[in-house]
Every structure is written in structure tokens, then in C-alpha cells.
Backbone as a printed PyTorch tensor [residue, N CA C, xyz], in Angstrom:
tensor([[[-15.3090,  31.1610,   3.5170],
         [-16.1570,  30.6430,   2.8680],
         [-15.9520,  31.3160,   1.0250]],

        [[-15.8960,  30.5500,   0.6080],
         [-15.3830,  31.3660,  -1.2210],
         [-15.6470,  32.6540,  -1.6460]],

        [[-17.1360,  32.7060,  -1.1450],
         [-17.3200,  34.4150,  -1.4110],
         [-17.6550,  35.9200,  -0.5180]],

        [[-16.9050,  34.9430,   0.1720],
         [-16.3290,  35.7210,   1.1510],
         [-17.2350,  36.6670,   2.6620]],

        [[-18.5190,  35.3550,   2.3800],
         [-19.6180,  36.7700,   3.6410],
         [-20.0960,  35.6810,   4.2480]],

        [[-19.4400,  35.7210,   5.4600],
         [-19.0770,  34.6350,   6.3440],
         [-19.9530,  35.4210,   7.6380]],

        [[-21.0010,  36.9090,   7.0770],
         [-22.3190,  37.0130,   8.0110],
         [-23.6830,  35.6790,   7.9760]],

        [[-23.1000,  34.8920,   7.4000],
         [-24.3310,  33.5360,   7.1570],
         [-23.8270,  32.2850,   7.7090]],

        [[-22.6200,  32.6110,   7.7680],
         [-21.7380,  31.3390,   8.1190],
         [-23.0660,  31.1300,   9.5740]],

        [[-23.7970,  29.6830,  10.5070],
         [-23.2120,  29.9100,  11.7960],
         [-22.6260,  30.0890,  13.0200]],

        [[-23.3440,  29.7440,  13.6520],
         [-21.5720,  30.0330,  14.7750],
         [-21.3920,  28.6010,  15.0600]],

        [[-21.9260,  27.3950,  14.9870],
         [-21.3590,  25.9440,  15.2890],
         [-20.3500,  25.6860,  14.0090]],

        [[-20.1080,  26.2320,  12.6380],
         [-19.7710,  26.1730,  11.6530],
         [-18.0500,  25.4100,  12.3110]],

        [[-17.9310,  25.9830,  12.7240],
         [-16.3430,  26.0470,  13.0990],
         [-16.4050,  24.4680,  13.8660]],

        [[-17.0400,  23.9570,  14.8860],
         [-16.5070,  22.9100,  15.5750],
         [-16.9720,  21.5640,  14.2310]],

        [[-18.7340,  22.1090,  13.5800],
         [-18.7690,  20.9450,  12.1820],
         [-17.4060,  20.9590,  11.4620]],

        [[-16.8080,  21.4220,  10.9710],
         [-15.6550,  21.5750,   9.8650],
         [-14.3920,  20.4390,  10.9670]],

        [[-14.0610,  20.7690,  12.5810],
         [-13.1130,  20.8240,  12.7280],
         [-13.8010,  19.3630,  13.1950]],

        [[-14.8820,  18.5780,  13.5740],
         [-15.2300,  17.1780,  13.2280],
         [-15.1520,  17.0740,  12.3030]],

        [[-15.3940,  17.3600,  11.1630],
         [-14.9930,  16.4360,   9.4350],
         [-13.6360,  16.5100,   9.7050]],

        [[-13.0900,  17.2810,   9.2100],
         [-11.5300,  17.2980,   9.7670],
         [-11.1840,  16.2390,  10.3810]],

        [[-11.4580,  16.0670,  11.3360],
         [-10.8870,  15.0880,  12.1710],
         [-11.2040,  13.5290,  12.1690]],

        [[-13.0100,  13.2320,  10.9690],
         [-13.0710,  12.2470,  10.4400],
         [-12.6060,  11.7220,   9.7380]],

        [[-12.1170,  12.7130,   9.0550],
         [-11.4600,  12.9400,   7.4830],
         [ -9.8950,  12.0690,   7.4150]],

        [[ -9.1130,  12.7590,   8.4400],
         [ -7.6720,  12.3060,   9.0810],
         [ -8.1340,  11.0390,   9.3010]],

        [[ -9.0190,  10.7640,  10.5700],
         [ -8.9010,   9.2120,  11.4980],
         [ -8.7420,   8.2740,  10.2670]],

        [[ -9.4190,   8.5470,   8.8990],
         [-10.3740,   7.4910,   8.1520],
         [ -9.2510,   6.9590,   6.8350]],

        [[ -8.5590,   8.0460,   6.8390],
         [ -7.3120,   8.4690,   5.9510],
         [ -6.5340,   7.1880,   6.9390]],

        [[ -6.1190,   7.9170,   7.7480],
         [ -5.2590,   6.6570,   8.8660],
         [ -5.6250,   5.4770,   8.9080]],

        [[ -6.6820,   5.2050,   9.2270],
         [ -6.9770,   3.6830,   9.0620],
         [ -6.9910,   3.0830,   7.8770]],

        [[ -7.1240,   3.8140,   6.2860],
         [ -6.7490,   2.8440,   5.3360],
         [ -5.2630,   2.8190,   5.5280]],

        [[ -4.4170,   4.2930,   5.7770],
         [ -3.2160,   3.3620,   5.4300],
         [ -2.5480,   2.6810,   6.4660]],

        [[ -3.1390,   1.9870,   7.2020],
         [ -2.8360,   1.4070,   8.0230],
         [ -3.1200,  -0.0700,   7.0680]],

        [[ -4.3460,  -0.2360,   7.2610],
         [ -5.2300,  -1.3230,   6.6750],
         [ -4.4580,  -1.4730,   4.9010]],

        [[ -4.2660,  -0.7590,   4.5150],
         [ -3.4030,  -0.9770,   3.6340],
         [ -2.2560,  -1.5290,   3.1810]],

        [[ -1.3570,  -1.3280,   4.5650],
         [  0.1080,  -1.3640,   4.7570],
         [  0.0140,  -2.9900,   5.2870]],

        [[ -1.0360,  -3.3700,   5.9140],
         [ -1.2010,  -5.4150,   6.1940],
         [ -1.6310,  -5.7240,   5.1750]],

        [[ -2.2770,  -4.9820,   4.5980],
         [ -2.7310,  -5.9990,   3.3080],
         [ -1.1760,  -6.5570,   2.6910]],

        [[ -0.6980,  -5.3700,   2.5530],
         [  0.6450,  -5.6060,   1.2990],
         [  2.0600,  -6.5040,   2.7940]],

        [[  1.4600,  -6.1690,   3.6260],
         [  2.6980,  -6.8880,   4.4820],
         [  2.3590,  -8.2740,   4.1360]],

        [[  0.8850,  -9.2240,   4.4350],
         [  0.4220, -10.2180,   3.9020],
         [  1.0640, -10.8600,   2.5800]],

        [[  0.8120,  -9.6070,   1.7250],
         [  0.9610,  -9.8620,   0.2970],
         [  2.3790, -10.4950,  -0.2480]],

        [[  3.4250,  -9.5930,   0.7600],
         [  4.4430,  -9.9590,   0.0300],
         [  5.1710, -11.2470,   1.2010]],

        [[  4.6180, -11.5850,   2.5010],
         [  4.8880, -13.0700,   2.9740],
         [  4.4730, -13.6270,   1.8660]],

        [[  3.1970, -13.3750,   1.4870],
         [  2.7370, -14.9780,   0.7470],
         [  3.3580, -14.8450,  -1.1680]],

        [[  4.3050, -13.8130,  -1.1780],
         [  5.3520, -14.2970,  -2.5990],
         [  6.0220, -14.6000,  -2.2270]],

        [[  6.8870, -14.0440,  -0.5020],
         [  7.7560, -15.2600,  -0.4570],
         [  7.6320, -16.9610,  -0.1980]],

        [[  6.4110, -17.0850,   0.3190],
         [  6.2910, -18.6500,   0.2190],
         [  6.1770, -18.9590,  -0.5870]],

        [[  5.6610, -18.4780,  -2.0700],
         [  5.0660, -18.8680,  -3.1650],
         [  6.3590, -18.9580,  -3.9820]],

        [[  7.7470, -18.6290,  -3.4360],
         [  8.5190, -18.2720,  -4.2210],
         [  9.6010, -19.7590,  -3.3040]],

        [[  9.6040, -19.5940,  -2.2750],
         [ 10.2210, -20.2210,  -0.9050],
         [  9.7800, -21.9490,  -1.7440]],

        [[  8.7680, -21.9820,  -1.3890],
         [  8.1720, -23.4470,  -1.7700],
         [  8.8990, -23.6100,  -3.3570]],

        [[  8.3820, -23.3530,  -3.9060],
         [  8.8860, -24.2150,  -5.3890],
         [ 10.7570, -23.9170,  -5.1300]],

        [[ 11.0310, -22.8880,  -4.5010],
         [ 13.3250, -23.1120,  -5.2780],
         [ 13.1260, -24.0470,  -3.7900]],

        [[ 12.8310, -24.7450,  -2.9850],
         [ 12.8800, -26.0410,  -2.2010],
         [ 12.8820, -26.9520,  -3.3250]],

        [[ 11.0690, -26.6720,  -3.5590],
         [ 11.0460, -28.2260,  -4.2250],
         [ 11.3380, -28.1060,  -5.5900]],

        [[ 11.6500, -27.2840,  -6.2780],
         [ 11.8640, -27.5210,  -8.2400],
         [ 13.7570, -26.5920,  -7.8890]],

        [[ 14.5270, -26.9430,  -6.8230],
         [ 15.6010, -26.1440,  -7.7100],
         [ 15.6640, -24.6290,  -7.5440]],

        [[ 15.0940, -23.8100,  -8.0100],
         [ 14.8980, -22.3980,  -8.7940],
         [ 16.4400, -21.8850,  -8.0930]],

        [[ 16.7870, -20.9660,  -9.1210],
         [ 17.7930, -20.3080,  -8.6620],
         [ 17.5400, -18.8070,  -8.7500]],

        [[ 18.7150, -18.0360,  -8.3930],
         [ 18.6290, -17.0200,  -9.0430],
         [ 18.5080, -16.2780,  -9.7990]],

        [[ 18.3950, -16.7340, -11.0370],
         [ 17.6400, -16.4830, -12.7570],
         [ 16.5610, -16.3860, -12.5330]],

        [[ 15.6400, -16.8740, -11.9730],
         [ 14.7630, -17.3750, -11.8670],
         [ 13.7360, -15.9390, -11.0890]],

        [[ 14.6800, -15.7820,  -9.8730],
         [ 14.1740, -14.6180,  -9.1760],
         [ 14.1490, -13.5020,  -9.6750]],

        [[ 15.2440, -13.4690, -11.0070],
         [ 15.2080, -11.7920, -11.7500],
         [ 13.9290, -12.0760, -12.5580]],

        [[ 13.9390, -13.0230, -12.9930],
         [ 13.0010, -13.0200, -13.8150],
         [ 11.3740, -13.1590, -13.4690]],

        [[ 11.1120, -13.3340, -12.6530],
         [ 10.1130, -13.4660, -11.6390],
         [  9.5790, -11.6960, -11.3780]],

        [[ 11.0330, -11.1270, -11.1310],
         [ 11.2800,  -9.6090, -10.5340],
         [ 10.6870,  -9.0590, -12.1890]],

        [[ 11.2650,  -9.4340, -13.4050],
         [ 10.8600,  -8.4450, -14.4360],
         [  9.3670,  -8.3990, -15.2510]],

        [[  9.6090,  -9.2960, -14.9310],
         [  7.3890,  -9.9400, -15.3120],
         [  7.0670,  -9.4470, -14.1300]],

        [[  6.7310,  -9.9400, -13.1470],
         [  5.8590,  -8.6050, -11.9440],
         [  5.6280,  -7.1660, -12.4310]],

        [[  7.0770,  -6.7440, -12.6900],
         [  6.8800,  -5.3670, -12.5780],
         [  6.7380,  -4.9860, -14.6360]],

        [[  6.4220,  -5.5630, -14.8550],
         [  5.8990,  -5.4610, -16.6450],
         [  4.3580,  -5.4550, -16.2120]],

        [[  3.7660,  -6.5250, -15.2310],
         [  2.4510,  -6.8420, -14.5320],
         [  1.6340,  -5.4910, -14.2170]],

        [[  2.8310,  -4.5940, -13.2290],
         [  2.6660,  -3.5000, -12.5000],
         [  3.3000,  -2.6970, -12.0830]],

        [[  3.4150,  -1.7080, -13.7650],
         [  4.6760,  -1.0310, -13.1490],
         [  3.9450,   0.1330, -11.8860]],

        [[  2.8860,   0.3170, -11.7320],
         [  3.1030,   1.2190, -10.2380],
         [  3.3010,   0.7150,  -9.2980]],

        [[  3.5670,  -0.1230,  -9.4380],
         [  3.6800,  -1.2050,  -7.7430],
         [  4.8330,  -0.6060,  -8.0440]],

        [[  5.5840,  -0.7310,  -6.4920],
         [  7.0610,  -0.5670,  -5.7330],
         [  7.4330,  -1.8860,  -5.2480]],

        [[  8.1290,  -2.5920,  -4.9050],
         [  8.8070,  -3.1050,  -3.8300],
         [  8.7830,  -4.7640,  -4.2930]],

        [[  9.1500,  -5.2290,  -5.9050],
         [  9.1940,  -6.1680,  -7.1560],
         [ 10.1910,  -5.9900,  -7.3590]],

        [[ 11.3350,  -6.0960,  -6.5360],
         [ 12.8060,  -5.7090,  -7.4160],
         [ 13.2620,  -7.3680,  -7.2210]],

        [[ 14.5610,  -7.8670,  -7.7130],
         [ 15.4100,  -9.1050,  -7.6140],
         [ 14.8450,  -8.7640,  -5.8600]],

        [[ 16.1190,  -8.0180,  -5.1650],
         [ 17.0000,  -8.0080,  -4.1260],
         [ 15.3510,  -8.2170,  -2.9760]],

        [[ 14.0930,  -7.7370,  -3.2780],
         [ 12.7960,  -7.6100,  -2.6480],
         [ 12.1300,  -8.8120,  -2.4110]],

        [[ 12.2460,  -9.6520,  -3.9660],
         [ 12.0110, -10.9230,  -3.4130],
         [ 12.7760, -11.6400,  -3.2430]],

        [[ 13.7280, -11.9360,  -3.0480],
         [ 14.6360, -12.1700,  -2.2540],
         [ 14.1140, -12.3100,  -0.5600]],

        [[ 14.4030, -10.7280,  -0.6200],
         [ 14.1590, -11.0610,   1.4090],
         [ 12.2220, -11.1350,   1.3340]],

        [[ 11.3740, -11.6360,   0.5160],
         [  9.8630, -11.6030,   0.9280],
         [ 10.4320, -13.2030,   1.5480]],

        [[ 11.5980, -14.0400,   1.1450],
         [ 11.0180, -15.1870,   1.0650],
         [ 11.4070, -15.9880,   2.9110]]])
């Protein structure tokens, strides 16, 4: 405890602490896995959108580069929007 007086701590406290730590760890792991799955779906969707327009409208590398610049400006904290990654998403 922060005040240093462990004599007031119930004997069940260590078990409760261990249980809560495990719950927090498990919830964080589930959140990470859900975020990864969501990003995978997003990247696939981005790739499909780019691929359709490339085929239908004959887009080239310049459009991919411009998309990368504009997306990174719109989402500066997001990684994975380089021209190379956009090409890999297709």
C-alpha cells in the first residue's frame, strides 16, 4: 500500500489483486487482437477500393503517391499509409 501499513490489508487481498491483474491483462489482449483484426479489414477494404479504380479508370503510380500524401495529412498519427503499403493493400 502507499501508506506502508500492511496490517490493515485483508488476507484475501493478494488473490484479488492477482485476479484483477489477470482480468486487465486478458482485456488488453482482446482489445489488441480486435484492433489488429479491424485494421486488417480496413487495409483489405482500402486495397479493394484502389484496385477497382485502377482497373476501371487506369490509375497509375502518381495517384497512389498522391493518395498516400493526402491520407497521411488527414491521419498523421496513423502508420501504414506509405505508397508502398498502399500498393501492398491491393
